[in-house]
GUGU-377085 format. One record per atom (N, C-alpha, C): x, y, z; residue in one letter. Coordinates in steps of 0.001 Angstrom, whole numbers, plus 500000, padded with zeros to 6 digits. Each point is the difference from the previous one (the first is absolute). Last residue first. Layout:
! GUGU-377085
XYZa...
! end
This chain:
! GUGU-377085
264032536956296402k500664498741500411k499963499771501540k496137502358496700e501165500320500844e500728498738500510e495886500188497466l501195500078499085l501261500318500895l495648499742501843r500357498642499533r501178500039499059r497921503924501660i500669499420501138i500447498543499689i497566502640496787r501386500443500183r500662499244501062r495254499442499148v500866499361499007v501494500344500234v496838501839502855a499800498566500129a500793499300498988a499814504724499755n500883499483500976n499928498505500220n497056502249497174a501327499974499357a500887499460501041a495756500721501571h499992498931498975h501393499831499331h499363503525502925a500052498692500749a499939498832499049a499527504407498308g501254499725500462g500210498685500665g496576502394496568l499818498974501100l501474499515500362l498512503184496317g500259500518501273g499789499090501232g499888499307494986e498719500210500728e500076500604501358e503899499225497442v499122500911499211v498641500172500612v502925496787501932e500398501484500260e499264500916499316e499342495372499116a499507500374501315a500369501441500379a501532498201496034l498570500293499802l499384500354501427l504614498981499702c499777501086499269c498398500283499910c501595496087502041m500245501133500865m499678501320499267m499777495912497632i498875500154500965i500157501140500939i503417499060496799d498795500533499348d498821500098500888d503979498201501688r500207501462499767r498735500505499221r500261495264500832a499855500742501225a499997501607499706a500482495827497166e498896500906499843e499890501065501114e503394496503499855k499994500359498571k498878501139499837k500579497663504131q501094501047499816q499816500577498580q496985496476501195f499779501185500729f501061501116499620f500663495722498258a498894500628499259a499660501349500710a503204497260502142e500604500532498810e498882500764499166e498854497674503959r500813501203500308r500519500703498763r495300497469499447s501345499501500560s500860501350500232s494447499765500020y501291500479499399y501225499350500600y494065499589499598q501285499520500692q501189500450499118q494124500206500500i501113500611499657i501285499603500725i494259499231498710l501144499498500620l501237500707499436l494354501210500698s501136499935499226s501167499375500742s494499499166500165s501135500585500749s501201499946499104s494208499943499483k501361499631499465k501131500724500785k494499497938500394k500886501124500110k501404499617499560k494320498373499403t501325499764500193t500799501247500212t495258499400498775f500270499410501335f501394499612500240f498353502118495962h499462500821501034h500209499355501420h501214497691495927d500941501009500378d499500500926501220d497268496679497715v500954499457501062v500904501055500466v495786502101497900s500916498887499640s500699499526501170s496051503859497740l500471499265501235l500824498811499507l499869503712496354a499072499034500758a500610499609501212a502083504557498367s499674498564499421s498938499268500747s501910505556498735a499677498962500970a499617498788499318a500832504341497835y501197499686500748y499857498778500945y496564501441496883r501246500701499326r501248499636500799r495612498750501425a500669499005499194a501223500596499282a496745502601502552t501200499607500627t500783498826499316t495488502136499026g501245500510499222g501223499591500707g495797498619501935a500063501584499857a501226500450499335a500494495075501931t498742500699499394t500386501565499918t502508494518500690p500114501538500112p498817500635499253p499425494960501935l500713500679498880l499983501575500370l498752494571501476v500272501331500771v500829500761499148v498913495676498557h498995500925499759h500084501195500816h503733496155498032n499353500590501127n499049501051499539n501204495524497185p500681501264500343p499123500701501134p498185495952498318g501245499785500682g500736501349500422g495333498487497916a501177499863499144a501273499733500675a495417500836502147m500453498622499567m501368499963499263m497104503894501929y499650498841500776y501025498816499712y499978504585498038d499651500187501347d500006498790500808d500882500121495321g501210500340500802g499620500115501432g496585499023497039v500964498915499844v501144500346500834v496676503303499419p499766499088501098p500908498724499969p500243503443496355e500617500293501281e499717499043501124e499748498167494914p499282501111500771p500747500185501335p501006497277495600t500682500346501188t499454501140500700t499002498048495512y499642499028501041y500775500208501332y500564502729495955d498495500029500259d499640499099501198d505125502217499616g499069499259499204g498586499948500484g504014501140503297l500148499949498549l498911499197499417l501423503213504558f499193498866499589f499846499896498509f503314502356504158v499597500148498619v499293498583499605v501247503273504784a500019498694499361a499357500149498571a501358503877502259g500220499037501090g500096498552499493g501763504276497079a498765499212500216a500228499129501230a502951503115496269n499282500339501301n498738499198500177n502886499692495961r500892500299501067r499422500011501441r499324498009494580i499335500244501268i501039500247501005i501112498772495536s499634501412500125s499291500381501269s501351495470498678a501195500807500132a499634501505500227a496624496698499140i500503499966501338i501178500888500137i497134499016496024h499971501317500553h500751500084501373h499081496064497312s500808500841499147s500193501412500632s497173496458501725l501441499782500309l500934500989499334l495156499673499265p500455500783501150p501384499929500239p496826499622495808d501225499368500254d500556500619501314d495583501223498608e500248498738499136e501252499325500405e497564502627503877v500341500324498652v500356498792499278v498890501661504893q499073499258499213q500136500529498526q502584500527504919m500229500124498580m499163499110499150m500027502383505240e499667498824499095e500279500441498604e501590501526505278l500023500377498598l499620498752499163l499776501939505412h499818498957499206h499924500544498479h501371503055503149e500184498766500888e499794498817499087e501583504428497536p498836499419500700p500405498796500809p501999504368497416a500613498965500860a498975499272500796a499687503910496743i499100499671501139i500721499015500914i502329501193496061r499624501114500759r499305499817501176r500826496560496953n501236500237500824n499767501235500810n496540498842497043a500003499008501081a501288500436500915a499558502509496056f498971500311500909f499964499104501231f502853499049496360d500509501087500743d498932500537501089d498780496538497111i500996499479500977i500563501140500828i496908501022496561a499329499197501048a501047499545501156a501479502064496019t499363500995500915t499365499346501104t501856497287496701a500991500651500682a499603501051501005a496852497630497056m500478499289501196m501110500665500729m496693503170497174d500718498734499783d500510499358501298d496879503838499875p500242499798498488p500789498731499688p496424500522504183v501279500574499602v500331499601498585v495874500437504021v500207499469498623v501290500731499552v497649498800505142m500947500850499061m500249499351498690m496484499831504481i500449499308498721i500670500980499149i499055499685505719a500002500719498719a500289499025498905a499085500997505945g500123499001498832g499951500829498702g499464501603504698f501360499627499670f500222498970498899f495581501939501514h501082500965500439h501454499777499470h496143497221498788d499662501364499871d501096500965500241d500410495287500920l500146500331498525l499616501387499775l499577498635504463s501362499858499549s500050500399498548s495768499648501744a500684501166500553a501447500035499620a497459496203498786a499500501195499280a500781501295500497a500716495959502402a500650499889498702a499600501357499079a497831499393504191t501394500231500232t500727500007498728t495539498860499775e500124501359500520e501442500328500173e498890495540498774r499872500919498850r500200501505500465r500456495103501901r500596501184500565r500045501175498888r498022495804498911a499436500135501294a500609501446500628a499131499168494701l500994499839500878l499521500302501435l497913500363495505a499835498629500741a501046499875501111a499832503962497216a498682499895500447a499789498612500857a504145501011497732l499884500788501206l498568499706500649l500963498324495708q500657499175501108q499870500716501246q498421502242496123s499158498754500215s500563499240501163s502347503989498717d498622500262500465d499250498722500330d504316499678498062l500098500374501432l498541500197500520l500556499114495454a500062498788500825a500141500325501551a499936503439496765s498801499443500045s499951498722500984s504045502320499225s499103500816500688s498614499461500074s503210497707497342v500207499909501458v499105500825500849v499780500445495286a499471498716500533a500284499644501395a501845503948498045a498406500131500040a499476498582500500a504704500105499232a499597501018501080a498476500014500230a501855497611496423v500175499231501327v499495500897501047v500130501969495804k498979498954500060k499977499336501183k503416503048499043q498761500668500465q498813499027500095q505440498940500624s498691499709499099s498797500813500591s504525499574502016t500288500635498598t498707499833499090t500433500275505731t499865499133498788t500227500776498695t499803499731505811v500670500736498992v500108499170498739v497085500292505112l500390499300498716l500634501061499034l499147499570505753v500288500760498723v500154499070498896v498594500556505587a499976499140498956a500075500670498525a500542500619505918s500149500617498680s499993498813498971s498186501097505512s500764499151499059s499899500677498644s497668501502503920l501229500681499653l500858499187499067l495871498399501883p499663501175499102p501268500823499560p500247494622500966d499955501174500797d499629501212499013d500127495155498611h500718500134501429h499485501100500797h498643499105495408e499194499546501097e500647499976501376e502286501032495690a499034501059500522a499160499655501183a502918496703497876q500704500987500913q499109501116500470q498345496762497039s500543499239500977s500765500899500915s498040501713496075l499173499905501158l500571499255501175l502286500192495923l499948501364500521l499128500010501314l500199496066497397d501261500207500840d500082501460500550d496244498737497278a500059499146501275a501256500315500814a499710502012495742a498972500594500900a499997499169501380a502689498315496543i500553501287500413i498984500523501060i498597496202497664y501044499748500956y500591501234500632y496810500500496666a499369499400501135a501005499655501058a501501501638495734p499448501058500799p499341499506501322p504217497845497097n498618499667500294n499292501009500936n504346500671496316a499500499743501339a498594499600500054a502775501480496143t499788498562500107t499347499648501412t501529504507498565r498759499637499264r499658498525500196r503113501909503866d499918500312498645d498687499520499313d501807501473505328a499423499176499152a499998500528498485a501676500409505744v500363500442498590v499391498982499004v498842501566505339i499966498977498927i500383500582498671i500298500809505734l500158500611498710l500058498968499004l498520500617505599i500341499215498851i500068500893498732i499911500013505927e499983500646498757e500305498953498830e498831501003505998s500293499163498881s499867500681498635s501034502704504650p498945499291499353p500459499179498792p503896500921503112g498819500826499830g498985499207499381g504705498866503177a499179499801498832a498686500817499941a505165500003501947l498702500717500376l499108499844498778l504033496405501551m499692501141499152m498743500732500592m502857496548502324d500065499689498630d499755501259499121d502344500318504987i498730499731499370i500072499686498554i502985500076505041g500033500124498573g498582499819499561g501025502036504809v500080498792499352v500123500245498516v500487503628502539e500023499090501172e500002498604499542e499752502694496603g501217500452500662g500184499266501308g495129500697498116a501150499682499246a501282500718500457a495409500493501742v500966499104500747v501211499620499186v496428502811498260l500527500616501248l500999499134500750l497832498455495944k500802501128499737k500705500677501298k496772496542500432k501234499426499409k500899501182499709k495762501179501424a500807499435501080a501348499405499492a496911501533496733l500651501089500746l500773499557501253l497658496788497543t501025500568499193t500699501129500651t496261498097501988v501082499065500120v501259500522499201v495999502442499949y500615500059501252y501162499061500162y497479500164495969i500722501258500105i500700500051501438i498916495118498510n499281501198499722n500885501177500270n502455495425498551g498926500334500995g499328501348499661g504165495699498625p499121501173499661p499051500288501101p505179497724500376g498585499710499785g499177501300499801g504835499023502938v499433500056498625v498554499697499928v504587501226503576i498494499906499790i499628500079498611i504779498690503249v499360500578498750v498468499754499984v502701498917503864n500905500899499388n499471500566498654n497339498618504790v500540499375498847v501064501017499396v497568498744505222k500523501040498974k500516499195498828k496376497538503183p501412500450500005p500259500955498788p495381498906502883i500560500087498585i501404500429500042i497630499683504138t499588498816499261t500510499922498598t500906503626503042q500070498856500862q499825498647499224q501513503828496852t499060500097501178t500281498706500816t502413503117495586g499918498853500807g498994500250501127g501428502841496068y500550500245501297y499956498745500914y498485499941495332a501211500888500040a500595500075501317a495994497453499336l501037499404499317l501339500848500075l496014501776501834a500411498767500834a501184499351499225a497964503589497756a500796500514501194a500517498744500827a497120499084496446v501289500548499436v500925500421501154v495508498990501064a500878498659499674a501295500386499503a497033503552500863w500481499420501173w500774498639499690w497753502326496527a501228500722500361a500587499348501280a496516496714497757s500307501444499733s501363500482500511s498245495356502083g499927500562498715g500336501540500049g500217494624502642v499941501341500157v500125500744498612v500532495037502045k498651500696499555k500005501421500437k504138496255498514y499394500883501129y498737500741499514y503706495510498801v498943500858499463v499358500757501202v504957497030498646n498984500520501019n499061500926499287n503224497670497326h500232499299501349h498927500359501024h500045499448494349v499835500986501114v500238499295501277v500068498099495390g501128500013500939g499897501044501016g496870498430496397a501001501008499501a501212500073500940a495982497362501007k500631499498498740k501168500816499587k497462501444503677k500733498702500339k500670499592498744k497251503533499409a501156500454500792a500798498769500341a495898499326497710a501069500573499193a501254500356500677a496249498599502533v500489498850499177v501155500455499047v497708503305502525l500791499166500842l500555498885499201l497064502801497823l501150500694500231l500943499305500845l495756498198499049h500783500014498856h501362500685500181h496676500046503427p500783498734499923p500826499898498761p498609504667502620d499338499137498868d500949498733499856d499839502046504755v500649500412498691v499438499123498962v497778501736505038k500611499010499159k500666500611498686k497131502148503540g501335499687500542g500771499004499261g495525502108499089n499979498830500882n501329499623500597n499532503447496708r499313500420501152r499960498942501112r503980499654496606m498561500241499829m499375500329501284m505286501020499361p499070499000500259p498580500354499543p504832501710497878p498888500351500918p499053498845500142p505286499439499061t498754500117499256t498909500301500941t505745498760499481v499046500746500746v498664500162499127v504799496710500399m498904500578499195m498991500621500965m505614498322499922c498778500210500783c498924500626498930c504882497035500203i499107500603499050i498653500163500657i505452498652501009r498743500198500637r499112500982499111r504249498511498447k499868498972501128k498595500197500661k501906500865494770v499570500756501197v499523499008501135v501675499293495228g500574499289501276g499589500780501189g498800500504495062a501103500844500467a500800499316501269a495864498233498358i501095499670499076i501313500769500376i495992501031502362n500381498690500224n501190499536499241n498066504180498996a500673499992501330a500529498622500424a497344500377496074p501419500522499798p500735500104501346p495591498434500287i500801499100499293i501350500513499695i496451502703502231a500671498930500695a500955499086499381a497341503565497711c500880500557500996c500770498892500743c496793498737496688m500985500870499315m500890500720501080m496494497066501431l501026499296499238l500989500949499510l496374501928502213v500761499183500836v501200499235499318v496849502451497485t500985500878500669t500830499199500965t496346497863497847s501114500165499092s501205500866500680s495755499349502161v500844498840500124v501274500213499129v496233503194502049l501036499999498967l500962498958500110l494665500696501377p501237499464500533p501064499998498910p495083502130500616t501151500191498924t501369499504500589t495877499869502628k499453499778498668k501031500056498842k500200500424505165g500566498911499229g499465499816498624g498809503707502914e499383498747500464e500531498734499129e501636504134497984k498901500133500860k499462498670500389k505161500529498689g498764500252499392g498958500121501114g504868499312500509g498997498977500301g498767500160499268g505627501119498992p498697500621500318p498910498904500257p505263499540500925v498972499577499101v498716500582500336v505709500557500948y498657500509500247y499101499540498988y504893498191502290i499192500168498779i498589500448500345i505516499834501959g498547500106500247g499202500199498687g505207497738501689a499184500857499120a498542500015500390a505506498885501966a498552499818500128a499274500968499085a504834499309499899d499571499007501003d498544499806500038d502608501184495431v499633500712501239v499593498977500993v503390498285496268p498618500373500242p499793500865501212p504563499942496863r499349499230501047r498599500461500142r504894500217496908v498589500253499947v499299499156501100v505123502315498828i499321498914500665i498503500339499939i504758501467497204q498568500311500438q499415498727500522q505432501979498647g498769499188499742g498714500588500567g505973500003499393l498842500803499989l498825499124499656l505556500000501273l498808499145500014l498893500883500069l505573500621498633t498762500341500521t498953498938499821t504643499997498492g500056500318501361g498695500445500557g500530500297494819p500819499304500848p499948500568501422p495838499901496632r501092500923500295r500921499364501067r496385497376498754e500733500379498724e501151500983500323e496311497477502695i501515500033500325i500936500511498874i494316499496501966n500881500348498852n501446500249500540n494782497639501404i501274500430500434i500831500217498776i494344499464501575w501148499669499119w501235500689500582w494239498298500721s501214500600500576s501138499765499051s494896500203498130s501082499152500568s501018500857500679s494306500453498906p501376500452499679p501006499204500780p494842498537498578p500902500243501049p501438500455499448p495893498747497186q500446501373500292q501091500143501128q497315496170498025q501083500408498988q500592501197500539q496282497870502197c501273499352500309c501102500371498966c495514501615499675h500871500808500952h501171499192500347h496872498013496967f500437501235499459f501044500748500997f497813496011501582h501024499794498877h500510501187499428h496578500392503267r501223499551500492r501036499783498977r495734500894498717v500577501139500505v501347499723500602v497541496415498368q500442500872498884q500603501284500467q498081496881503101r501046499319499392r500624500924498855r496195501461502336t501217499926500917t501171499303499290t495779500068497720a500634501343500140a501160500049500816a497727495890499644r500556500335498703r500625501400500128r497690498513503687n501237499124499849n500651500450498743n495937501889500978l500882500561500934l501371499229499673l496141498543497793a500496501317499542a501186500489500750a497978496062501490r500586499786498701r500646501263499432r497413500262503922m501273499425500295m500766499704498647m495526501594499746f500891500987500612f501369499487500169f496783496967498852a500265500881498825a500950501130500337a498242497083503302r501063499338499212r500339500907498801r498023502412504474d499584498852499109d501202499587499124d499708502150505293v500129500336498585v499814498794499080v499916499911504801q498905500840499542q500111500361498548q503108497374502781k498816499236499846k498806500827499382k504194501921501079h500228499035498915h498779499159499723h500205503007503701a499795500713498737a500107499064498836a500837498530504440a498589500117499736a499687500626498624a504493499809501620a499427498614499597a498597500049499609a501919503962501582i500473499727498626i499522498628499643i498949501389504296e499204500698499056e500435499702498600e502443498097503491k498718499389499984k499087500776498939k504300501715501060e500004498814499136e498732499219499905e499849505318501200s500536498679500580s500036498952498878s500403505639500076v499117498856499442v500679498738500513v500152504789502556k500810499140499191k499254498810499612k497793503069502514m500548500789498995m500865499169499057m497621498516504059a499538499633498773a500477500805498881a500977500787504698p500551498713499657p499568499510498537p498104504257501819k501468499947499693k500560498682499676k494832500924498845k500779499937501190k501513499945499718k495110501749497461l501321499307499805l500726500122501365l495517501761498530g500181499077501042g501354499364500053g498399503437496768p499799500453501304p500368498954501161p501805500852494919s499378498929500738s499852500398501526s501088503428496382d499908498676499352d499246499024500852d500846504787501219f499799499954498548f499847498634499337f500562501037504894q499306501038499437q499593499973498516q502732496808502339h498651499917500595h499105501108499393h504624499917498859t499309498842499457t498499499929500523t502984503297501710y499588500295498544y499151498769499564y501695499415504280s499018501100500023s499590500387498581s503362496696500619l498681499461500278l498917501210500014l504514501033499323l499475499223498894l498601499497500283l502247502425503368a499605500940498876a499399499076498884a501830497700503571d498882500710500357d499469500965498947d504124497568499344d498760499220499856d498680500693500447d504025503279499904g500000498631499519g498644499350499740g501699504649501471n499068499151500895n499937498600499387n502957503619498105q499993500180501522q499165498925500723q500194499926495135k501435500003500585k499957500129501490k495887500491497836v500455498619500000v501415499867500557v498301504300499502n499310499321501028n500351498522500083n501821502799496615d500566500318501300d499322499212501176d498224499532495614l501397499471500049l500594500208501445l495930502134498935i499772498504500127i501437499325500206i499971504634499017r499521499681501442r499867498608500248r501053501263495576a501138500263500913a499584499746501490a496639499943496797v500797498789499926v501312500149500789v497069503779499729a499289498851500701a500813498738499925a501707503834497813t499940500250501413t499363498804500711t499991500033495390v501455499781500478v499986500171501479v495901500861497865d500447498645499995d501281499674500524d498583504391499468k499322499452501084k500236498529500127k501801502426496340k500697500365501296k499277499297501183k499690497750495133r499490501135500636r500681500153501327r502015497599495507f499529499792501445f499480501286500528f501121497317494864g500029501172500802g499366499777501423g501986497627495089i499665499616501406i500115501276500760i498880500428494773s501083499447500853s499452499856501435s498244501563495256r499359499088500970r501012499403500823r500914502721496102n500007500640501345n499206499305501112n500027498581495332e501404500055500466e500126500486501427e495740500202497748i500424498539500354i501373499891500595i498436504249498494i499178499539501213i500403498562500381i501899501813496177s500530500666501123s499275499545501178s498579498564495946l501116499292500337l500599500593501236l496291502123497999k499628498828500583k501222499237500547k500947503777497445k499300500487501225k499531498702500914k502042499305495715e500942500416500967e499315500459501270e497305498894496320a500604498848500578a501046500355501017a497975503561497742a498968499236500837a500636498773500665a502573502387496835q499886500727501248q499056499313500941q502585496949496642s499047501106499805s499954500717501391s502544495362497251p500064500987500828p498978501143499648p497835496400499957y501233500369500625y501114499998498933y494241500053500769r501119499831499116r501204500548500585r495590497881502697y500785501169499523y500945499610498950y495261498181502929t500992499718499048t500648501409499579t497114498161504704k500088500929498943k501174499562499040k496505497031503038m501346500447500076m500326500819498752m
! end
């Protein structure tokens, strides 16, 4: 991974490549996904089975699309004690964190004769997309927890999970056990864009939901983009990214390991180090070479580091923080002597990891905060998945006759300025004796 001095022309050129790594969709993919969505909307389960037979499980039958209680019970017998211990701890800590989030309904009666307020209610149904990986080799158990637990805390009555089946028509048992633990009500064996379509429009087997959340490949993301408005979505998540701010006290081996933890996800992932120390920069570069050689996913990680990775050497910590705010990374690690002293300066980041012993995987699996985070610079305006994504707010308004009469002429004035005579008349008619 190349080292740059920042600011410089060379650094700006590399930074431009990283910053422009936005979520883009080819025209042919948009056309293909739109066709899939329309097919599922028109043909329901028949379309789902056709796509599933073609891409995932050739022998899956319609009754088997919904995971049975028998399958869930069998799954519990297939996972080991170590997994259950880790799952229980993660569930407990993710739940505890998200229990602090639910917004409250409120009422205000400060203005005489008025009652104003807000009612917070959960959506009726939520859909969770969980990637299945190839033949169950990468079951994203943590995604189940991060998506289902906030929905459960919000009070959603029906939480549905969709995930592509393995070729044998089964779902990885770890996913099923996690779904049960996290409060998922129903699990369906469908994946990709057709699963998103099923959640958005409903089929004979899969009921329509109000909100769809969870990560996926480009086709899942594009499908979510196209159904947004028909249903709510969490975000359009792009490839993973990490930015590490380090000073002279940082451990180069730790930094290299953390950069690779994101680079191994995808060739489009981004891993950037910003440091005030040339010595640390050189040591990290060396550590990356040695650690990369031993990595199972070294080809993927190497491509990521080559195209969207960089080591930036900056003159001071203020420049490093400004750089981080400019990138607005999904994951921001502060491997510096006193990380808490810089919190007030950090404006744009999906999640901030403080200190040498808080690597990004701690947040992925166990700490408690949600790991479904804004990417591609969207942390400038977007937030992590939370209980809020599964709630909606309704306003309450009540006026007494006296309060109405006090404000009526001002209301009519504004309505008439906007040229909306019927609005003004709805007020005027109440002033007539």
